[in-house]
C-alpha positions in Angstrom: 99.0 107.2 117.9 98.1 110.5 116.2 101.1 112.3 117.6 103.6 109.6 116.9 102.3 109.4 113.3 102.9 113.1 112.7 106.3 113.1 114.4 107.5 110.1 112.4 106.4 111.8 109.2 108.1 115.0 110.2 111.4 113.2 110.8 111.4 111.6 107.4 110.5 114.9 105.7 113.3 116.7 107.5 115.8 114.5 105.8 114.3 114.3 102.3 112.2 117.4 101.4 113.3 120.3 99.3 113.0 123.7 101.1 111.5 126.6 99.2 109.6 129.8 99.8 106.9 129.9 97.1 103.9 132.1 97.3 100.1 131.8 96.5 100.7 133.4 93.1 102.7 130.6 91.6 102.4 129.7 87.9 101.4 126.1 87.2 104.9 125.3 85.8 106.3 125.9 89.3 104.1 123.3 90.9 105.3 119.7 91.5 104.5 117.1 88.9 101.4 114.9 89.7 103.5 111.9 90.8 105.1 114.1 93.4 101.7 115.1 94.8 100.2 111.8 95.5 96.8 111.1 97.2 96.3 107.8 98.8 92.8 106.5 99.4 91.5 104.2 102.1 88.4 103.6 104.2 88.0 104.1 108.0 86.2 101.7 110.3 82.9 103.3 109.5 83.4 102.9 105.8 84.1 106.5 105.0 86.6 107.4 102.3 89.8 109.0 103.6 92.1 110.8 101.2 95.7 111.5 102.5 98.7 113.4 101.3 101.9 114.4 103.1 100.2 117.6 104.3 96.5 116.8 104.6 94.0 114.1 105.5 90.4 114.5 104.3 87.5 112.2 105.3 84.3 112.4 103.3 81.2 111.6 105.4 77.9 110.6 103.6 75.2 113.2 103.2 71.9 112.7 105.0 69.4 110.9 102.9 67.3 113.2 100.7 63.8 112.9 99.4 64.0 115.6 96.8 61.7 115.6 93.8 63.2 116.4 90.4 61.8 119.9 90.6 63.5 120.4 94.0 66.8 119.0 92.6 66.6 121.6 89.9 66.8 124.3 92.5 70.1 123.2 93.8 73.5 124.2 92.4 74.8 121.6 90.0 78.0 121.1 92.1 79.8 122.2 95.3 83.6 122.6 95.3 85.5 122.6 98.6 89.2 123.6 98.9 91.3 122.4 101.9 94.3 124.7 102.2 97.3 124.2 104.5 99.1 127.5 104.7 102.8 128.2 105.2 103.9 128.9 108.8 104.7 132.6 109.2 105.4 135.3 111.6 102.0 136.2 113.2 100.6 139.6 112.2 98.3 139.5 115.2 100.5 138.3 118.1 104.0 139.7 118.0 106.8 137.3 118.6 105.0 134.1 117.5 105.2 131.6 114.6 101.8 130.8 113.4 100.2 128.4 111.0 96.7 127.9 109.6 94.5 125.5 107.7 91.1 126.3 106.1 88.2 124.9 104.2 86.4 127.1 101.7 83.3 125.9 99.7 81.6 127.4 96.7 78.2 126.5 95.3 76.6 126.4 98.7 77.0 124.1 101.7 74.2 123.0 104.1 76.4 120.1 105.3 79.2 120.4 107.8 82.9 121.1 107.9 85.4 120.0 110.6 89.1 120.9 110.6 92.2 120.4 112.7 95.7 121.9 112.3 99.1 120.9 113.6 102.2 123.1 113.4 105.3 120.9 113.0 109.0 121.7 113.4 110.8 119.1 111.3 114.4 120.2 112.2 116.1 120.5 114.6 114.4 118.4 117.3 111.2 117.5 115.5 108.2 118.7 117.5 104.4 118.9 116.8 102.0 121.4 118.3 98.3 120.6 117.8 95.7 123.4 117.4 92.0 123.4 118.3 89.5 121.4 116.2 86.9 123.7 114.7 83.5 122.7 113.3 80.8 124.6 111.4 77.4 123.4 110.2 75.8 124.9 107.1 78.5 127.4 106.5 80.9 127.8 103.6 84.2 128.6 105.4 86.1 127.4 108.4 89.7 127.7 109.7 91.9 127.0 112.6 95.4 127.8 113.6 98.3 127.1 116.0 101.0 129.5 117.2 104.2 129.0 119.2 106.8 131.4 120.5 109.4 132.6 118.0 111.9 131.2 120.5 111.0 127.7 119.0 113.1 128.9 115.9 115.3 128.9 114.0 114.1 125.8 112.3 112.2 124.2 109.4 108.5 124.4 109.9 105.5 122.9 108.1 101.7 122.5 108.7 99.4 119.5 108.6 95.6 119.7 108.2 93.0 117.0 109.1 89.5 117.6 108.0 86.0 116.1 107.5 83.4 117.3 105.0 79.8 116.2 105.1 78.0 117.4 101.9 74.4 118.7 102.2 71.5 116.3 101.4 71.2 115.6 97.7 75.0 115.7 97.0 77.6 112.9 96.5 81.3 112.9 95.8 82.0 113.3 92.1 85.6 112.0 91.8 88.7 111.6 93.9 90.1 115.0 95.1 93.0 116.8 93.3 96.1 117.9 95.1 98.5 120.7 94.4 101.7 121.2 96.4 103.5 124.5 96.5 106.3 123.6 98.9 105.6 122.1 102.3 108.5 123.1 104.5 109.6 126.7 105.2 112.8 127.7 107.1 112.0 130.3 109.8 114.7 132.2 111.6 114.3 133.4 115.2 113.1 136.9 115.8 110.1 138.9 114.7 112.0 140.9 112.0 112.9 137.7 110.2 109.3 136.4 110.1 107.7 139.2 108.1 108.2 137.8 104.5 105.6 135.1 104.6 101.8 135.9 104.6 99.2 133.8 106.4 97.4 133.5 103.0 100.4 131.8 101.3 99.5 128.2 100.5 101.8 125.2 101.1 99.3 122.8 99.7 95.7 122.6 98.4 93.3 119.7 98.1 90.2 120.2 96.1 87.1 118.0 96.2 83.8 118.3 94.2 80.4 117.1 95.0 77.6 116.8 92.4 73.8 116.5 92.7 72.7 112.9 93.1 70.4 113.1 90.1 73.3 114.1 87.9 75.6 111.3 89.2 73.2 108.4 88.6 
């Protein structure tokens, strides 16, 4: 079901998406309008909120119950911000002759909860194909990433990435509002051969979902 869902999405995108090669340093005017960067919200079987876009899926797990006093709450950061980034596929700078893609979660303000992330590299055309990367998990750390690489012989073609993640905030924190989403251009044409893969950096974002958690005592 997971693979068929991604491949079906890839086939549609291959026909309808606009191809571009933007970079991380884009000005706000170059980003897509909010109605072109939609987030859909639903609940999974366990009742967890799931936020989805064309490039990301983020599940918010509830924090463990806290018994903090007001004085203990005051020692915590007022909020925690986590960014889920899906990066443009690019010519690997570590393994010559490969096309590589990454996804990452970075949190600021502290994180004693847990992060989980999965990445899929997708060729949308020709011959739509999906390659899944390893799922990585960290507990109590602020940053996590994963990647997937394939031989450059899989090009030329149009490539994109897809990130699936779970965030469990630390005790004492709850989701503030729905995440925000910025799209910088999901699909990137990549030619075959290492020389043609050098223009895109692994830090260049294709999309960014941002979620904020606040202290329970501030939310109530």
